[in-house]
C-alpha positions as protocol buffer text, in pm:
chain_id: "A"
residue {
  index: 1
  type: MET
  ca { x: 9008 y: 807 z: 17599 }
}
residue {
  index: 2
  type: LYS
  ca { x: 8806 y: 863 z: 17273 }
}
residue {
  index: 3
  type: ASP
  ca { x: 8801 y: 693 z: 16917 }
}
residue {
  index: 4
  type: VAL
  ca { x: 8924 y: 349 z: 17073 }
}
residue {
  index: 5
  type: SER
  ca { x: 8989 y: 72 z: 16833 }
}
residue {
  index: 6
  type: TYR
  ca { x: 9125 y: -268 z: 16969 }
}
residue {
  index: 7
  type: LEU
  ca { x: 9172 y: -620 z: 16867 }
}
residue {
  index: 8
  type: SER
  ca { x: 9108 y: -842 z: 17174 }
}
residue {
  index: 9
  type: ASP
  ca { x: 9377 y: -782 z: 17438 }
}
residue {
  index: 10
  type: ASP
  ca { x: 9647 y: -770 z: 17180 }
}
residue {
  index: 11
  type: LEU
  ca { x: 9618 y: -431 z: 16996 }
}
residue {
  index: 12
  type: VAL
  ca { x: 9488 y: -76 z: 17107 }
}
residue {
  index: 13
  type: ILE
  ca { x: 9487 y: 240 z: 16907 }
}
residue {
  index: 14
  type: THR
  ca { x: 9310 y: 541 z: 17043 }
}
residue {
  index: 15
  type: ALA
  ca { x: 9350 y: 926 z: 17016 }
}
residue {
  index: 16
  type: LEU
  ca { x: 9467 y: 1156 z: 17311 }
}
residue {
  index: 17
  type: ASP
  ca { x: 9442 y: 1524 z: 17391 }
}
residue {
  index: 18
  type: ALA
  ca { x: 9507 y: 1746 z: 17700 }
}
residue {
  index: 19
  type: ARG
  ca { x: 9142 y: 1675 z: 17821 }
}
residue {
  index: 20
  type: THR
  ca { x: 9170 y: 1287 z: 17803 }
}
residue {
  index: 21
  type: ASN
  ca { x: 9515 y: 1203 z: 17924 }
}
residue {
  index: 22
  type: ALA
  ca { x: 9515 y: 923 z: 18177 }
}
residue {
  index: 23
  type: THR
  ca { x: 9843 y: 970 z: 18314 }
}
residue {
  index: 24
  type: ALA
  ca { x: 9825 y: 1343 z: 18422 }
}
residue {
  index: 25
  type: GLU
  ca { x: 9704 y: 1274 z: 18756 }
}
residue {
  index: 26
  type: TYR
  ca { x: 9869 y: 942 z: 18831 }
}
residue {
  index: 27
  type: PRO
  ca { x: 10166 y: 728 z: 18694 }
}
residue {
  index: 28
  type: ALA
  ca { x: 10056 y: 423 z: 18472 }
}
residue {
  index: 29
  type: SER
  ca { x: 10219 y: 100 z: 18388 }
}
residue {
  index: 30
  type: ILE
  ca { x: 10142 y: -113 z: 18072 }
}
residue {
  index: 31
  type: ASP
  ca { x: 10194 y: -466 z: 18041 }
}
residue {
  index: 32
  type: GLY
  ca { x: 10315 y: -472 z: 17688 }
}
residue {
  index: 33
  type: PHE
  ca { x: 10488 y: -227 z: 17431 }
}
residue {
  index: 34
  type: SER
  ca { x: 10333 y: 106 z: 17358 }
}
residue {
  index: 35
  type: ALA
  ca { x: 10391 y: 399 z: 17156 }
}
residue {
  index: 36
  type: VAL
  ca { x: 10275 y: 762 z: 17122 }
}
residue {
  index: 37
  type: VAL
  ca { x: 10286 y: 1002 z: 16781 }
}
residue {
  index: 38
  type: MET
  ca { x: 10263 y: 1345 z: 16870 }
}
residue {
  index: 39
  type: MET
  ca { x: 10037 y: 1545 z: 16634 }
}
residue {
  index: 40
  type: SER
  ca { x: 10036 y: 1893 z: 16793 }
}
residue {
  index: 41
  type: GLY
  ca { x: 10111 y: 2079 z: 17116 }
}
residue {
  index: 42
  type: ASN
  ca { x: 10395 y: 2010 z: 17325 }
}
residue {
  index: 43
  type: ALA
  ca { x: 10422 y: 1795 z: 17658 }
}
residue {
  index: 44
  type: VAL
  ca { x: 10690 y: 1665 z: 17907 }
}
residue {
  index: 45
  type: VAL
  ca { x: 10643 y: 1293 z: 17983 }
}
residue {
  index: 46
  type: SER
  ca { x: 10834 y: 1096 z: 18262 }
}
residue {
  index: 47
  type: ILE
  ca { x: 10959 y: 754 z: 18165 }
}
residue {
  index: 48
  type: ASP
  ca { x: 11098 y: 557 z: 18453 }
}
residue {
  index: 49
  type: MET
  ca { x: 11179 y: 881 z: 18637 }
}
residue {
  index: 50
  type: ASN
  ca { x: 11341 y: 1026 z: 18322 }
}
residue {
  index: 51
  type: GLU
  ca { x: 11194 y: 1349 z: 18179 }
}
residue {
  index: 52
  type: TYR
  ca { x: 11165 y: 1390 z: 17801 }
}
residue {
  index: 53
  type: GLU
  ca { x: 11014 y: 1680 z: 17597 }
}
residue {
  index: 54
  type: VAL
  ca { x: 10778 y: 1584 z: 17346 }
}
residue {
  index: 55
  type: ARG
  ca { x: 10707 y: 1798 z: 17030 }
}
residue {
  index: 56
  type: PRO
  ca { x: 10507 y: 1752 z: 16713 }
}
residue {
  index: 57
  type: ASN
  ca { x: 10614 y: 1497 z: 16479 }
}
residue {
  index: 58
  type: MET
  ca { x: 10775 y: 1298 z: 16747 }
}
residue {
  index: 59
  type: LEU
  ca { x: 10738 y: 946 z: 16811 }
}
residue {
  index: 60
  type: VAL
  ca { x: 10791 y: 819 z: 17187 }
}
residue {
  index: 61
  type: PHE
  ca { x: 10812 y: 448 z: 17266 }
}
residue {
  index: 62
  type: PHE
  ca { x: 10747 y: 279 z: 17605 }
}
residue {
  index: 63
  type: ASN
  ca { x: 10883 y: -60 z: 17694 }
}
residue {
  index: 64
  type: PRO
  ca { x: 10668 y: -305 z: 17885 }
}
residue {
  index: 65
  type: ASP
  ca { x: 10613 y: -224 z: 18270 }
}
residue {
  index: 66
  type: SER
  ca { x: 10765 y: 125 z: 18218 }
}
residue {
  index: 67
  type: ILE
  ca { x: 10656 y: 387 z: 18460 }
}
residue {
  index: 68
  type: ILE
  ca { x: 10460 y: 669 z: 18247 }
}
residue {
  index: 69
  type: ARG
  ca { x: 10346 y: 989 z: 18372 }
}
residue {
  index: 70
  type: THR
  ca { x: 10265 y: 1320 z: 18183 }
}
residue {
  index: 71
  type: VAL
  ca { x: 10428 y: 1605 z: 18385 }
}
residue {
  index: 72
  type: LYS
  ca { x: 10272 y: 1875 z: 18190 }
}
residue {
  index: 73
  type: CYS
  ca { x: 10107 y: 1933 z: 17858 }
}
residue {
  index: 74
  type: SER
  ca { x: 10002 y: 2233 z: 17656 }
}
residue {
  index: 75
  type: PRO
  ca { x: 9624 y: 2278 z: 17606 }
}
residue {
  index: 76
  type: ASP
  ca { x: 9645 y: 2206 z: 17229 }
}
residue {
  index: 77
  type: ALA
  ca { x: 9840 y: 1884 z: 17291 }
}
residue {
  index: 78
  type: ALA
  ca { x: 9690 y: 1594 z: 17085 }
}
residue {
  index: 79
  type: ALA
  ca { x: 9850 y: 1252 z: 16975 }
}
residue {
  index: 80
  type: TYR
  ca { x: 9788 y: 895 z: 16876 }
}
residue {
  index: 81
  type: PHE
  ca { x: 9833 y: 612 z: 17108 }
}
residue {
  index: 82
  type: LEU
  ca { x: 9935 y: 273 z: 17020 }
}
residue {
  index: 83
  type: ALA
  ca { x: 9971 y: -32 z: 17265 }
}
residue {
  index: 84
  type: PHE
  ca { x: 10040 y: -388 z: 17189 }
}
residue {
  index: 85
  type: SER
  ca { x: 10113 y: -709 z: 17358 }
}
residue {
  index: 86
  type: LYS
  ca { x: 10412 y: -923 z: 17384 }
}
residue {
  index: 87
  type: SER
  ca { x: 10243 y: -1197 z: 17246 }
}
residue {
  index: 88
  type: PHE
  ca { x: 10124 y: -994 z: 16937 }
}
residue {
  index: 89
  type: VAL
  ca { x: 10490 y: -874 z: 16903 }
}
residue {
  index: 90
  type: ASN
  ca { x: 10592 y: -1251 z: 16917 }
}
residue {
  index: 91
  type: GLU
  ca { x: 10379 y: -1350 z: 16630 }
}
residue {
  index: 92
  type: ILE
  ca { x: 10530 y: -1080 z: 16390 }
}
residue {
  index: 93
  type: GLN
  ca { x: 10771 y: -1246 z: 16153 }
}
residue {
  index: 94
  type: ILE
  ca { x: 11049 y: -1004 z: 16197 }
}
residue {
  index: 95
  type: ASP
  ca { x: 11405 y: -1143 z: 16219 }
}
residue {
  index: 96
  type: LEU
  ca { x: 11638 y: -1063 z: 16531 }
}
residue {
  index: 97
  type: SER
  ca { x: 11885 y: -882 z: 16329 }
}
residue {
  index: 98
  type: THR
  ca { x: 11634 y: -640 z: 16209 }
}
residue {
  index: 99
  type: SER
  ca { x: 11448 y: -556 z: 16535 }
}
residue {
  index: 100
  type: LEU
  ca { x: 11761 y: -568 z: 16761 }
}
residue {
  index: 101
  type: PRO
  ca { x: 11880 y: -184 z: 16651 }
}
residue {
  index: 102
  type: VAL
  ca { x: 11531 y: -61 z: 16726 }
}
residue {
  index: 103
  type: TYR
  ca { x: 11477 y: -239 z: 17052 }
}
residue {
  index: 104
  type: MET
  ca { x: 11850 y: -102 z: 17173 }
}
residue {
  index: 105
  type: ARG
  ca { x: 11785 y: 243 z: 17053 }
}
residue {
  index: 106
  type: PHE
  ca { x: 11439 y: 313 z: 17223 }
}
residue {
  index: 107
  type: GLY
  ca { x: 11580 y: 118 z: 17543 }
}
residue {
  index: 108
  type: LYS
  ca { x: 11799 y: 433 z: 17583 }
}
residue {
  index: 109
  type: ASN
  ca { x: 11654 y: 703 z: 17386 }
}
residue {
  index: 110
  type: PRO
  ca { x: 11259 y: 673 z: 17341 }
}
residue {
  index: 111
  type: CYS
  ca { x: 11230 y: 973 z: 17159 }
}
residue {
  index: 112
  type: LEU
  ca { x: 11242 y: 1000 z: 16785 }
}
residue {
  index: 113
  type: GLN
  ca { x: 11201 y: 1319 z: 16570 }
}
residue {
  index: 114
  type: VAL
  ca { x: 11056 y: 1279 z: 16230 }
}
residue {
  index: 115
  type: THR
  ca { x: 10908 y: 1467 z: 15946 }
}
residue {
  index: 116
  type: GLN
  ca { x: 10545 y: 1547 z: 15876 }
}
residue {
  index: 117
  type: GLN
  ca { x: 10541 y: 1289 z: 15581 }
}
residue {
  index: 118
  type: ASP
  ca { x: 10666 y: 1024 z: 15818 }
}
residue {
  index: 119
  type: VAL
  ca { x: 10383 y: 1104 z: 16041 }
}
residue {
  index: 120
  type: ASP
  ca { x: 10126 y: 1113 z: 15770 }
}
residue {
  index: 121
  type: GLU
  ca { x: 10244 y: 767 z: 15634 }
}
residue {
  index: 122
  type: ILE
  ca { x: 10248 y: 615 z: 15995 }
}
residue {
  index: 123
  type: ARG
  ca { x: 9879 y: 768 z: 16035 }
}
residue {
  index: 124
  type: GLN
  ca { x: 9756 y: 604 z: 15695 }
}
residue {
  index: 125
  type: LEU
  ca { x: 9865 y: 255 z: 15826 }
}
residue {
  index: 126
  type: PHE
  ca { x: 9689 y: 346 z: 16161 }
}
residue {
  index: 127
  type: GLN
  ca { x: 9387 y: 437 z: 16006 }
}
residue {
  index: 128
  type: LEU
  ca { x: 9398 y: 101 z: 15780 }
}
residue {
  index: 129
  type: ILE
  ca { x: 9438 y: -88 z: 16108 }
}
residue {
  index: 130
  type: LYS
  ca { x: 9154 y: 71 z: 16263 }
}
residue {
  index: 131
  type: THR
  ca { x: 8944 y: -7 z: 15937 }
}
residue {
  index: 132
  type: MET
  ca { x: 9023 y: -359 z: 15943 }
}
residue {
  index: 133
  type: LEU
  ca { x: 8925 y: -374 z: 16330 }
}
residue {
  index: 134
  type: ARG
  ca { x: 8592 y: -274 z: 16227 }
}
residue {
  index: 135
  type: SER
  ca { x: 8558 y: -474 z: 15924 }
}
residue {
  index: 136
  type: ASP
  ca { x: 8353 y: -790 z: 15880 }
}
residue {
  index: 137
  type: LYS
  ca { x: 8628 y: -984 z: 15746 }
}
residue {
  index: 138
  type: GLU
  ca { x: 8677 y: -1196 z: 16067 }
}
residue {
  index: 139
  type: ARG
  ca { x: 8836 y: -1498 z: 15937 }
}
residue {
  index: 140
  type: TYR
  ca { x: 9182 y: -1329 z: 15853 }
}
residue {
  index: 141
  type: ARG
  ca { x: 9151 y: -1024 z: 16033 }
}
residue {
  index: 142
  type: HIS
  ca { x: 9449 y: -1100 z: 16285 }
}
residue {
  index: 143
  type: GLU
  ca { x: 9655 y: -1216 z: 15999 }
}
residue {
  index: 144
  type: ILE
  ca { x: 9577 y: -869 z: 15781 }
}
residue {
  index: 145
  type: ILE
  ca { x: 9648 y: -644 z: 16063 }
}
residue {
  index: 146
  type: ARG
  ca { x: 9981 y: -795 z: 16175 }
}
residue {
  index: 147
  type: THR
  ca { x: 10087 y: -769 z: 15813 }
}
residue {
  index: 148
  type: ILE
  ca { x: 9987 y: -394 z: 15868 }
}
residue {
  index: 149
  type: PHE
  ca { x: 10152 y: -366 z: 16149 }
}
residue {
  index: 150
  type: THR
  ca { x: 10466 y: -532 z: 16031 }
}
residue {
  index: 151
  type: ALA
  ca { x: 10483 y: -235 z: 15759 }
}
residue {
  index: 152
  type: VAL
  ca { x: 10484 y: 35 z: 16043 }
}
residue {
  index: 153
  type: PHE
  ca { x: 10751 y: -157 z: 16219 }
}
residue {
  index: 154
  type: TYR
  ca { x: 10968 y: -141 z: 15913 }
}
residue {
  index: 155
  type: ILE
  ca { x: 10890 y: 232 z: 15865 }
}
residue {
  index: 156
  type: ILE
  ca { x: 11010 y: 310 z: 16209 }
}
residue {
  index: 157
  type: THR
  ca { x: 11321 y: 98 z: 16152 }
}
residue {
  index: 158
  type: GLU
  ca { x: 11415 y: 287 z: 15859 }
}
residue {
  index: 159
  type: LEU
  ca { x: 11330 y: 614 z: 16046 }
}
residue {
  index: 160
  type: ASN
  ca { x: 11581 y: 498 z: 16328 }
}
residue {
  index: 161
  type: GLN
  ca { x: 11873 y: 405 z: 16073 }
}
residue {
  index: 162
  type: ARG
  ca { x: 11801 y: 756 z: 15911 }
}
residue {
  index: 163
  type: ASP
  ca { x: 11837 y: 916 z: 16255 }
}
residue {
  index: 164
  type: GLN
  ca { x: 12198 y: 736 z: 16317 }
}
residue {
  index: 165
  type: PRO
  ca { x: 12364 y: 789 z: 15980 }
}
residue {
  index: 166
  type: GLU
  ca { x: 12703 y: 755 z: 16121 }
}
residue {
  index: 167
  type: PRO
  ca { x: 12794 y: 425 z: 16284 }
}
residue {
  index: 168
  type: ARG
  ca { x: 12831 y: 472 z: 16628 }
}
residue {
  index: 169
  type: ARG
  ca { x: 13140 y: 300 z: 16831 }
}
residue {
  index: 170
  type: GLN
  ca { x: 12998 y: 28 z: 17056 }
}
residue {
  index: 171
  type: GLY
  ca { x: 13099 y: -78 z: 17402 }
}
residue {
  index: 172
  type: ARG
  ca { x: 13220 y: -447 z: 17487 }
}
residue {
  index: 173
  type: CYS
  ca { x: 12880 y: -518 z: 17642 }
}
residue {
  index: 174
  type: GLU
  ca { x: 12691 y: -434 z: 17340 }
}
residue {
  index: 175
  type: VAL
  ca { x: 12908 y: -624 z: 17099 }
}
residue {
  index: 176
  type: ILE
  ca { x: 12872 y: -928 z: 17348 }
}
residue {
  index: 177
  type: PHE
  ca { x: 12495 y: -879 z: 17323 }
}
residue {
  index: 178
  type: GLU
  ca { x: 12473 y: -869 z: 16953 }
}
residue {
  index: 179
  type: GLU
  ca { x: 12711 y: -1173 z: 16900 }
}
residue {
  index: 180
  type: PHE
  ca { x: 12484 y: -1346 z: 17153 }
}
residue {
  index: 181
  type: MET
  ca { x: 12182 y: -1260 z: 16912 }
}
residue {
  index: 182
  type: GLU
  ca { x: 12356 y: -1379 z: 16615 }
}
residue {
  index: 183
  type: LEU
  ca { x: 12430 y: -1694 z: 16789 }
}
residue {
  index: 184
  type: LEU
  ca { x: 12049 y: -1737 z: 16903 }
}
residue {
  index: 185
  type: GLN
  ca { x: 11957 y: -1674 z: 16550 }
}
residue {
  index: 186
  type: GLN
  ca { x: 12164 y: -1972 z: 16445 }
}
residue {
  index: 187
  type: TYR
  ca { x: 12146 y: -2218 z: 16706 }
}
residue {
  index: 188
  type: ASN
  ca { x: 11810 y: -2176 z: 16873 }
}
residue {
  index: 189
  type: LYS
  ca { x: 11654 y: -2482 z: 16697 }
}
residue {
  index: 190
  type: MET
  ca { x: 11917 y: -2673 z: 16883 }
}
residue {
  index: 191
  type: GLU
  ca { x: 12024 y: -2520 z: 17189 }
}
residue {
  index: 192
  type: ARG
  ca { x: 11831 y: -2386 z: 17487 }
}
residue {
  index: 193
  type: ASN
  ca { x: 12136 y: -2342 z: 17743 }
}
residue {
  index: 194
  type: VAL
  ca { x: 12291 y: -2032 z: 17836 }
}
residue {
  index: 195
  type: GLY
  ca { x: 12620 y: -2232 z: 17900 }
}
residue {
  index: 196
  type: PHE
  ca { x: 12629 y: -2330 z: 17534 }
}
residue {
  index: 197
  type: TYR
  ca { x: 12613 y: -1948 z: 17414 }
}
residue {
  index: 198
  type: ALA
  ca { x: 12851 y: -1857 z: 17680 }
}
residue {
  index: 199
  type: ARG
  ca { x: 13122 y: -2109 z: 17572 }
}
residue {
  index: 200
  type: LYS
  ca { x: 13060 y: -1996 z: 17214 }
}
residue {
  index: 201
  type: LEU
  ca { x: 13153 y: -1629 z: 17321 }
}
residue {
  index: 202
  type: ARG
  ca { x: 13443 y: -1764 z: 17554 }
}
residue {
  index: 203
  type: ILE
  ca { x: 13277 y: -1604 z: 17875 }
}
residue {
  index: 204
  type: THR
  ca { x: 13108 y: -1748 z: 18154 }
}
residue {
  index: 205
  type: PRO
  ca { x: 12734 y: -1791 z: 18170 }
}
residue {
  index: 206
  type: LYS
  ca { x: 12696 y: -1551 z: 18483 }
}
residue {
  index: 207
  type: TYR
  ca { x: 12877 y: -1285 z: 18292 }
}
residue {
  index: 208
  type: LEU
  ca { x: 12667 y: -1357 z: 17967 }
}
residue {
  index: 209
  type: SER
  ca { x: 12361 y: -1325 z: 18165 }
}
residue {
  index: 210
  type: SER
  ca { x: 12476 y: -996 z: 18342 }
}
residue {
  index: 211
  type: VAL
  ca { x: 12587 y: -851 z: 18023 }
}
residue {
  index: 212
  type: VAL
  ca { x: 12244 y: -916 z: 17832 }
}
residue {
  index: 213
  type: LYS
  ca { x: 12058 y: -810 z: 18118 }
}
residue {
  index: 214
  type: ASP
  ca { x: 12203 y: -465 z: 18157 }
}
residue {
  index: 215
  type: VAL
  ca { x: 12202 y: -411 z: 17767 }
}
residue {
  index: 216
  type: SER
  ca { x: 11844 y: -513 z: 17690 }
}
residue {
  index: 217
  type: GLY
  ca { x: 11668 y: -544 z: 18010 }
}
residue {
  index: 218
  type: LYS
  ca { x: 11608 y: -925 z: 17983 }
}
residue {
  index: 219
  type: THR
  ca { x: 11808 y: -1231 z: 18079 }
}
residue {
  index: 220
  type: ALA
  ca { x: 11999 y: -1435 z: 17832 }
}
residue {
  index: 221
  type: ALA
  ca { x: 11741 y: -1727 z: 17935 }
}
residue {
  index: 222
  type: GLN
  ca { x: 11429 y: -1517 z: 17845 }
}
residue {
  index: 223
  type: TRP
  ca { x: 11587 y: -1404 z: 17516 }
}
residue {
  index: 224
  type: ILE
  ca { x: 11665 y: -1766 z: 17433 }
}
residue {
  index: 225
  type: ASP
  ca { x: 11297 y: -1893 z: 17568 }
}
residue {
  index: 226
  type: GLU
  ca { x: 11125 y: -1630 z: 17366 }
}
residue {
  index: 227
  type: SER
  ca { x: 11315 y: -1719 z: 17041 }
}
residue {
  index: 228
  type: VAL
  ca { x: 11250 y: -2098 z: 17071 }
}
residue {
  index: 229
  type: ILE
  ca { x: 10867 y: -2008 z: 17130 }
}
residue {
  index: 230
  type: LEU
  ca { x: 10846 y: -1779 z: 16838 }
}
residue {
  index: 231
  type: GLU
  ca { x: 11012 y: -2043 z: 16622 }
}
residue {
  index: 232
  type: ALA
  ca { x: 10764 y: -2328 z: 16765 }
}
residue {
  index: 233
  type: LYS
  ca { x: 10454 y: -2087 z: 16690 }
}
residue {
  index: 234
  type: THR
  ca { x: 10570 y: -2030 z: 16358 }
}
residue {
  index: 235
  type: LEU
  ca { x: 10597 y: -2417 z: 16275 }
}
residue {
  index: 236
  type: LEU
  ca { x: 10292 y: -2506 z: 16448 }
}
residue {
  index: 237
  type: LYS
  ca { x: 10108 y: -2227 z: 16242 }
}
residue {
  index: 238
  type: TYR
  ca { x: 10264 y: -2253 z: 15900 }
}
residue {
  index: 239
  type: SER
  ca { x: 10471 y: -2564 z: 15852 }
}
residue {
  index: 240
  type: GLY
  ca { x: 10208 y: -2844 z: 15847 }
}
residue {
  index: 241
  type: LEU
  ca { x: 10438 y: -3061 z: 16041 }
}
residue {
  index: 242
  type: SER
  ca { x: 10296 y: -3284 z: 16318 }
}
residue {
  index: 243
  type: ILE
  ca { x: 10368 y: -3166 z: 16701 }
}
residue {
  index: 244
  type: GLN
  ca { x: 10599 y: -3474 z: 16714 }
}
residue {
  index: 245
  type: GLU
  ca { x: 10789 y: -3363 z: 16402 }
}
residue {
  index: 246
  type: ILE
  ca { x: 10831 y: -3000 z: 16531 }
}
residue {
  index: 247
  type: ALA
  ca { x: 10924 y: -3128 z: 16873 }
}
residue {
  index: 248
  type: TYR
  ca { x: 11239 y: -3330 z: 16714 }
}
residue {
  index: 249
  type: HIS
  ca { x: 11304 y: -3005 z: 16481 }
}
residue {
  index: 250
  type: LEU
  ca { x: 11344 y: -2806 z: 16787 }
}
residue {
  index: 251
  type: ASN
  ca { x: 11569 y: -3066 z: 16949 }
}
residue {
  index: 252
  type: PHE
  ca { x: 11332 y: -3159 z: 17241 }
}
residue {
  index: 253
  type: SER
  ca { x: 11395 y: -3534 z: 17367 }
}
residue {
  index: 254
  type: THR
  ca { x: 11020 y: -3611 z: 17371 }
}
residue {
  index: 255
  type: GLN
  ca { x: 10685 y: -3448 z: 17234 }
}
residue {
  index: 256
  type: SER
  ca { x: 10555 y: -3451 z: 17603 }
}
residue {
  index: 257
  type: PHE
  ca { x: 10863 y: -3240 z: 17701 }
}
residue {
  index: 258
  type: PHE
  ca { x: 10800 y: -2990 z: 17419 }
}
residue {
  index: 259
  type: GLY
  ca { x: 10442 y: -2953 z: 17533 }
}
residue {
  index: 260
  type: LYS
  ca { x: 10533 y: -2870 z: 17885 }
}
residue {
  index: 261
  type: TYR
  ca { x: 10788 y: -2630 z: 17775 }
}
residue {
  index: 262
  type: PHE
  ca { x: 10525 y: -2461 z: 17517 }
}
residue {
  index: 263
  type: LYS
  ca { x: 10272 y: -2453 z: 17795 }
}
residue {
  index: 264
  type: GLN
  ca { x: 10485 y: -2308 z: 18047 }
}
residue {
  index: 265
  type: HIS
  ca { x: 10590 y: -2001 z: 17830 }
}
residue {
  index: 266
  type: THR
  ca { x: 10244 y: -1961 z: 17649 }
}
residue {
  index: 267
  type: GLY
  ca { x: 9974 y: -2086 z: 17903 }
}
residue {
  index: 268
  type: THR
  ca { x: 9819 y: -2309 z: 17629 }
}
residue {
  index: 269
  type: SER
  ca { x: 9924 y: -2650 z: 17470 }
}
residue {
  index: 270
  type: PRO
  ca { x: 10081 y: -2700 z: 17116 }
}
residue {
  index: 271
  type: SER
  ca { x: 9800 y: -2884 z: 16992 }
}
residue {
  index: 272
  type: ARG
  ca { x: 9528 y: -2602 z: 17108 }
}
residue {
  index: 273
  type: TYR
  ca { x: 9756 y: -2338 z: 16977 }
}
residue {
  index: 274
  type: LYS
  ca { x: 9781 y: -2526 z: 16608 }
}
residue {
  index: 275
  type: ARG
  ca { x: 9424 y: -2583 z: 16607 }
}
residue {
  index: 276
  type: LYS
  ca { x: 9350 y: -2213 z: 16696 }
}
residue {
  index: 277
  type: GLY
  ca { x: 9593 y: -2100 z: 16424 }
}
């Protein structure tokens, strides 16, 4: 790869071409989200054994742990590549109702054809991120980059909505999943039990877990934990509340229980995360 810019282990932006394609010989898997913006040429990419033709002005998205391989590409193929960690995504302040349609769409159809103007706008934001990665403004660098990245996400969200102007008919499983996510937004500060959400939906916990896993690739329990941890991180970083107050706010019986839960899911203690923030 060439022209690589990165933010610790959280974010990488680089340029790809036919000669610097690391997935041409062997499949690869990334422990995080990634995307390609195709600039020129053509390629055929295999994602989890499914092949997709990639053309200029096309965005391609890869979920964590997807198996990626370039089957073939033209000599003039060139693209931008962006990879970002799960923790980086969790720290971006985007509500679930906004991110859900994007997550669901690209889980089923990872390619999105856009216009040259769309690509130019995304490239300008990529360039701004690269500029800040090399900047001497270290104190708020992460916050600045997260803000720019959020702008990229909202552009992609609008492109996704533009690509699907007609509301499509949803299956029963997708309806259950969306209702579950709406309930999670409403009750994540109070309830962390799958059974609670299943009762609200008038289905069994086993069926809810099966549906959520089939639709999203993650279990209901994982969605609950991620939602609670995101709320906890936001409160620790921005609220000014004490850790004990945050534990009470999130309906943990004790500060100690909250600390164990937070460390189990993040690898660090609430107090250390609060100091770092």
